[in-house]
C-alpha positions in Angstrom: 0.0 0.0 0.0 1.4 3.3 -1.0 0.5 6.9 -1.7 -1.5 7.2 1.5 -3.5 4.0 1.1 -1.3 2.5 3.9 -3.0 4.9 6.4 -6.2 2.8 6.1 -4.1 -0.2 7.2 -2.6 1.1 10.4 0.2 2.7 8.4 1.6 -0.7 7.4 2.9 -0.6 3.8 3.7 -4.2 3.2 1.7 -7.3 4.1 2.8 -10.8 3.3 -0.2 -13.0 3.4 -1.1 -16.6 3.0 -4.7 -16.9 1.8 -6.8 -19.8 3.1 -7.5 -22.7 0.8 -10.7 -22.6 -1.2 -12.2 -24.8 -3.9 -11.6 -22.4 -6.7 -8.5 -20.3 -7.4 -8.2 -16.9 -5.7 -8.9 -13.9 -7.9 -8.5 -10.2 -7.2 -12.2 -9.9 -6.6 -12.0 -12.4 -3.7 -8.7 -10.9 -2.5 -10.3 -7.5 -2.1 -13.1 -9.0 0.0 -10.5 -10.8 2.1 -8.4 -7.6 2.5 -11.6 -5.7 3.6 -12.4 -8.3 6.2 -8.9 -9.0 7.5 -6.5 -6.0 6.9 -8.5 -2.8 6.4 -8.6 -1.0 9.7 -10.6 2.2 8.9 -12.7 4.1 6.4 -13.4 1.3 3.9 -15.2 3.8 1.6 -11.8 5.4 0.9 -10.4 2.1 -0.4 -13.4 0.2 -1.9 -16.4 1.0 -4.0 -18.7 -1.9 -4.4 -16.6 -5.0 -5.0 -13.7 -3.1 -6.5 -11.2 -0.4 -5.5 -12.3 3.2 -5.6 -11.4 5.3 -8.6 -8.0 6.8 -7.8 -6.5 3.6 -6.5 -3.9 2.3 -8.9 -3.5 -1.5 -8.7 -0.4 -3.2 -9.9 0.1 -6.9 -10.2 3.8 -7.9 -10.4 4.5 -4.3 -11.4 2.0 -4.3 -14.3 -1.3 -2.4 -14.4 -4.1 -4.7 -13.4 -6.1 -3.4 -16.5 -3.7 -5.5 -18.6 -4.1 -8.5 -16.4 -7.9 -8.8 -16.3 -8.6 -6.6 -13.3 -11.0 -8.3 -10.8 -10.9 -11.6 -12.7 -7.1 -12.1 -12.6 -6.3 -15.4 -11.0 -3.7 -15.1 -8.3 -0.5 -17.1 -8.6 1.8 -18.1 -5.7 4.2 -15.3 -4.9 2.2 -12.6 -6.8 2.9 -9.0 -5.7 -0.2 -6.9 -5.6 0.4 -3.2 -5.0 -2.3 -0.6 -4.2 -1.3 3.1 -4.7 -3.6 5.9 -3.9 -3.4 8.7 -6.4 -5.9 10.8 -4.4 -4.4 13.7 -2.4 -6.1 16.1 0.0 -5.4 19.7 0.0 
């Protein structure tokens, strides 16, 4: 989490997680639900909108824009690096 997004997660920028086993492969959609339930500490409306991230949150999967990877439908692989960067700034 970068660009201020980490403030919603107790200021922690990096989380290394092991996702629980489930019958079907994990995708970003399910990862976001898991993040909301397990990592997000405050103001979920600043991170999520519906089942996706809010506009203004850039999502990178292994340093590539998630739009190139299938967005919510991207199937996570072991050791994937998912980065959320807030591009929203107060003033």
